N, C-alpha and C positions, 0 to 999 in steps of 0.2 A: 199272678203277680210273678214279675220278673226282676228279682234282686241281682242288686249291683253295687259297687264300689261301698264296701261297710267297713267303718273305722271303729275299732275296739281299745276301749284303754282299763285296763284292769287296776283297780287298787286294793289291794287287799282281798276282802269278802264282797267288795261291791265293782261293777263297771258299770261306764258307759258306752252306747252302741249308735252311731249313726249309719242309717242304711238307707239308700235311693231305690227305687221303684218303680216299675210302669207296670200298670193294671189295665187288663183289658175285662168289660164288664160288658154282659148282654144285657140288656132290658125288653123283657115283652119277646114277642115270637122271633125265630129264629130268622126266618125273611119280612121283613119290614118293620121290626124292632129297632129301638135305639141302643147303639154301639157307644160306650164310652171309653175313652182311652186318657188315663189319668196317671201324668208323673207326681210321685211325693216322696217323701222324706219321712220316716220312723224316727225318731228321737227314743232311746228305752234307757231305763236303768234297771240293771239286773243286781240280784242279791245272790250269794252263793248261800245256800241252806243243804243241811245234811249231805255234802257233798254233791250236791245238786243246783245247778243257774238257773234262778227263774225270772221271770220279765215282773219287777216290782212296780214298773211306770212305763206307759207308752203313749207317744204323743204322734196323732197322725197329722202332718203338714203336707195339703196338697199345694203343689207347685204350677201344675197348668194340667189343661183337660181339652181334648177334643171330643165333638160331638158328632156321629154319623146315622145315616138310616143302615141298615143290616141288609146285606144282599143273599142271593140264592149261593150256600159255600160249595155246592158240586160245581167241578169244569166241564162244562157244557160245548160238547164240539161247536164249531160252527158249519153249518150246511152250506 
């Protein structure tokens, strides 16, 4: 997950956060597997308990997704 653009609003012992992220996930083998690249937004509610912030609720909201076949990650010089 590459997190970016987080907005947090704190109201006493509660807070709401919105975070945008891009996820890269490989399904199957490294070469020839399926690569998923997904943009999503987390909508979180937090509660402070004993001085620590804890996630009370999280909503996972997919926004877009690309699917591709994975290739050999090594850089092979051209001969």
